[in-house]
C-alpha positions in Angstrom: -36.3 2.0 -5.5 -35.0 -0.6 -3.1 -32.5 -1.8 -5.6 -31.3 1.8 -6.2 -31.0 2.4 -2.5 -29.0 -0.8 -2.0 -26.6 0.2 -4.8 -26.1 3.6 -3.4 -25.3 2.3 0.1 -22.9 -0.3 -1.4 -21.1 2.5 -3.3 -20.9 4.6 -0.2 -19.6 1.7 1.9 -16.9 0.8 -0.6 -15.6 4.4 -1.2 -13.1 5.8 1.4 -11.2 9.1 1.4 -7.8 7.6 2.3 -5.9 4.7 3.8 -5.9 5.2 7.5 -3.3 3.3 9.5 -2.5 3.2 13.2 0.7 5.2 12.8 0.3 6.9 9.4 -2.5 8.0 7.0 -1.8 7.8 3.3 -3.9 9.4 0.5 -3.4 10.2 -3.2 -4.1 13.8 -4.3 -4.8 14.9 -7.9 -2.7 18.1 -8.1 -4.4 19.3 -11.2 -7.9 19.3 -9.6 -6.9 19.6 -5.9 -9.1 16.6 -5.2 -8.2 13.8 -2.7 -8.9 10.7 -4.7 -11.6 8.4 -3.3 -10.4 4.9 -2.6 -12.5 1.8 -3.3 -12.1 -1.5 -1.5 -12.1 -5.0 -3.0 -10.7 -8.2 -1.5 -9.0 -6.2 1.2 -7.2 -3.9 -1.2 -7.8 -0.2 -1.7 -7.9 1.3 -5.2 -8.0 4.8 -6.6 -8.8 6.0 -10.1 -6.2 8.2 -11.7 -6.8 10.5 -14.6 -4.2 10.0 -17.4 -1.9 13.0 -17.8 -2.7 14.5 -14.3 0.0 15.1 -11.8 -0.5 13.6 -8.3 1.0 13.6 -4.9 1.1 11.1 -2.0 0.0 12.7 1.2 1.4 11.2 4.4 0.2 12.2 7.8 1.9 11.1 11.1 -0.8 10.1 13.6 1.5 9.8 16.5 3.3 12.1 18.9 6.7 10.9 17.9 8.9 10.9 14.8 8.3 8.1 12.2 10.2 7.0 9.1 8.2 6.5 5.9 9.9 4.5 3.2 7.8 5.3 0.1 7.5 2.9 -2.9 5.9 3.8 -6.2 5.5 1.1 -8.8 8.0 -1.0 -6.8 10.6 1.7 -6.9 11.9 3.7 -4.0 10.8 7.3 -4.5 13.9 8.7 -2.9 16.8 6.6 -4.2 15.3 5.1 -7.3 16.3 1.6 -6.2 14.0 -1.4 -6.6 12.1 -0.8 -3.3 13.1 -2.5 -0.1 12.0 -1.7 3.4 15.5 -1.1 4.7 16.2 1.8 2.3 16.0 5.6 2.8 12.8 7.5 3.2 11.1 10.5 4.7 11.1 11.3 8.4 7.9 13.0 9.7 7.8 14.9 12.9 5.0 14.3 15.5 1.6 14.9 13.9 3.2 16.3 10.7 1.5 16.0 7.3 3.4 16.4 4.0 2.8 15.7 0.3 5.4 13.9 -1.7 5.1 15.3 -5.3 7.7 13.3 -7.2 10.8 11.2 -7.6 13.6 12.7 -5.4 16.4 14.0 -7.7 18.4 15.9 -5.1 17.7 17.8 -1.8 16.1 20.6 -3.8 14.2 19.0 -6.7 11.8 16.2 -7.6 10.6 14.9 -10.9 6.8 15.1 -10.8 4.6 12.1 -10.3 2.0 11.9 -13.1 -0.4 9.2 -14.3 0.7 7.9 -17.7 0.5 4.7 -19.7 2.3 1.7 -18.3 5.0 1.5 -21.1 5.8 5.2 -20.4 6.1 4.8 -16.6 9.4 5.4 -14.9 9.5 1.8 -13.7 8.9 0.3 -17.1 11.4 2.6 -18.8 14.0 1.4 -16.3 13.2 -2.2 -17.0 11.0 -2.9 -13.9 7.4 -3.1 -15.1 6.2 -6.0 -12.9 5.0 -3.9 -10.0 3.5 -0.9 -11.8 0.1 0.2 -10.3 0.7 0.3 -6.6 1.9 2.8 -4.1 3.2 1.6 -0.7 4.8 2.9 2.4 6.7 1.1 5.2 6.5 2.9 8.5 9.2 2.6 11.2 9.1 4.0 14.8 12.2 5.5 16.3 14.3 3.8 18.9 14.3 5.6 22.3 17.5 5.5 24.3 17.3 5.0 28.1 20.1 5.1 30.6 21.0 1.5 31.4 20.5 0.5 35.0 23.4 -1.4 36.7 22.6 -5.1 37.2 21.9 -6.3 40.6 24.4 -8.8 41.9 23.1 -11.5 44.2 25.5 -13.8 45.9 23.9 -17.3 45.9 24.5 -19.6 48.9 27.2 -22.2 48.2 25.8 -25.5 46.9 28.6 -28.1 46.5 26.2 -30.6 45.0 25.0 -28.2 42.1 27.9 -29.2 39.8 27.2 -32.9 40.1 23.4 -32.4 39.5 24.1 -30.2 36.4 26.4 -32.9 35.0 23.8 -35.6 35.4 21.1 -33.3 33.8 23.3 -32.6 30.8 24.0 -36.4 30.3 20.3 -37.2 30.4 19.5 -34.4 27.9 22.1 -35.7 25.4 20.6 -39.2 25.5 17.1 -38.0 25.1 17.8 -35.6 22.2 16.7 -37.0 18.8 19.2 -37.2 16.0 19.1 -34.3 13.5 17.6 -35.2 10.2 19.9 -35.2 7.2 19.3 -32.5 4.7 17.7 -33.8 1.5 20.0 -33.1 -1.5 16.9 -33.3 -3.8 15.6 -29.9 -2.5 18.8 -28.1 -3.4 19.5 -29.8 -6.8 16.0 -30.1 -8.2 15.6 -28.0 -11.4 12.8 -25.4 -11.5 9.5 -26.7 -13.1 8.9 -25.7 -16.7 6.2 -23.1 -17.2 2.8 -24.5 -18.1 0.8 -23.6 -21.2 -1.6 -21.6 -19.0 1.2 -19.6 -17.5 2.6 -18.8 -21.0 -0.9 -17.7 -22.1 -1.4 -15.6 -19.1 2.0 -13.9 -19.7 1.0 -13.2 -23.3 -2.3 -11.7 -22.2 -0.6 -9.5 -19.6 1.8 -8.1 -22.2 -1.1 -7.3 -24.6 -3.0 -5.4 -21.9 0.1 -3.4 -20.6 -0.6 -0.4 -22.7 -4.1 0.0 -21.3 -3.0 0.2 -17.6 -1.8 3.3 -15.8 1.7 3.8 -14.4 3.6 6.7 -12.8 5.7 8.8 -15.1 8.9 10.8 -14.5 7.6 14.3 -15.1 8.9 17.8 -15.1 11.3 18.9 -12.3 10.1 21.2 -9.6 11.5 22.7 -6.5 10.9 20.6 -3.3 13.5 21.2 -0.7 14.3 18.7 2.1 17.1 18.2 4.6 18.8 15.2 6.1 18.5 13.8 9.6 19.5 10.8 11.7 16.9 8.2 12.5 17.5 5.0 14.5 14.8 2.4 13.7 13.2 0.7 16.7 13.2 -2.6 14.8 14.4 -4.1 11.5 10.8 -4.8 10.4 8.2 -2.1 9.6 5.8 -1.3 12.4 3.2 -0.8 9.8 2.8 -1.2 6.0 0.2 0.6 3.8 -0.6 0.2 0.1 -3.0 1.8 -2.4 -3.4 0.3 -5.9 -4.4 2.5 -8.8 -5.6 2.4 -12.4 -7.8 4.4 -14.7 -11.5 4.8 -13.9 -12.5 2.9 -16.9 -10.3 -0.1 -16.0 -11.5 -0.1 -12.4 -15.1 -0.2 -13.6 -14.4 -3.0 -16.1 -12.8 -5.0 -13.3 -15.8 -4.5 -11.0 -13.9 -2.5 -8.4 -15.9 0.7 -9.0 -19.6 0.0 -9.0 -21.5 2.6 -10.9 -24.6 3.9 -9.1 -27.7 3.7 -11.3 -29.4 7.0 -12.1 -32.9 7.2 -10.6 -35.4 8.0 -13.3 -39.1 8.7 -13.0 -41.3 5.9 -14.4 -44.9 6.6 -15.3 -47.5 4.9 -13.0 -50.4 3.3 -14.9 -52.7 3.6 -11.9 -52.0 7.0 -10.2 -55.5 7.3 -8.8 -58.5 5.0 -8.0 -61.2 7.2 -9.7 -61.6 9.5 -12.7 -61.3 13.2 -11.6 -63.2 16.0 -13.3 -61.4 17.9 -16.1 -60.6 21.6 -15.7 -63.6 23.9 -16.4 -62.3 25.0 -19.8 -62.6 21.4 -21.1 -66.2 20.8 -20.1 
């Protein structure tokens, strides 16, 4: 019983409803069942189990009182533009406290091609020659720059110091003498050829290609109506304020990889010593 209890507590601790960030929450929703997929953590990564053939959506929830920009990547592909994903690309702007579900690849301002779980070779990324990053959903979150009226600088007239120029010239001369010579750039770093792949690397590449058909990817499904508009958004910085990611695969594969721990089913086991003494039989058996 103790082992069963420990296994149940472990499964409960590793299963989470979504990826909660400081600025944004992200979750994966199975559109065919309406279920928000439970996420499981291993080595600092969150995983969800997708059902092959099911449509899904990425639910984004703004946790702040200001607008944010969410650049969504699915399998390493920008979900809006179809480019190989980069953080400086276009994305979705969420108003304060807004929650929305992204149902597919953006085809225009009125339509998307549905996200669906499919085999890796049939995924949109693989069919467009980009299979390396299939199996992960990510979002880069940017805050908006706030404009403030600039304040005029304060002008302070310093007292005249006729000796300041002389002191500055002496300081500059001492700094030049003390500065070390810049090291020369090594030409070997620029001209060295890349190392040849080892036998282990070639074997790993071969094993990965053999298992590609067993993994899940995101397909380019049927078109559906999903209307959006355009807006202006000035990023507060060139780097994301926050980045979130959820990896996915089939339930069977996640169990085989040890990411999902199956909870043993508690079964009744007969006790050879249920009582200390022999009780009397019912009257009809006397």
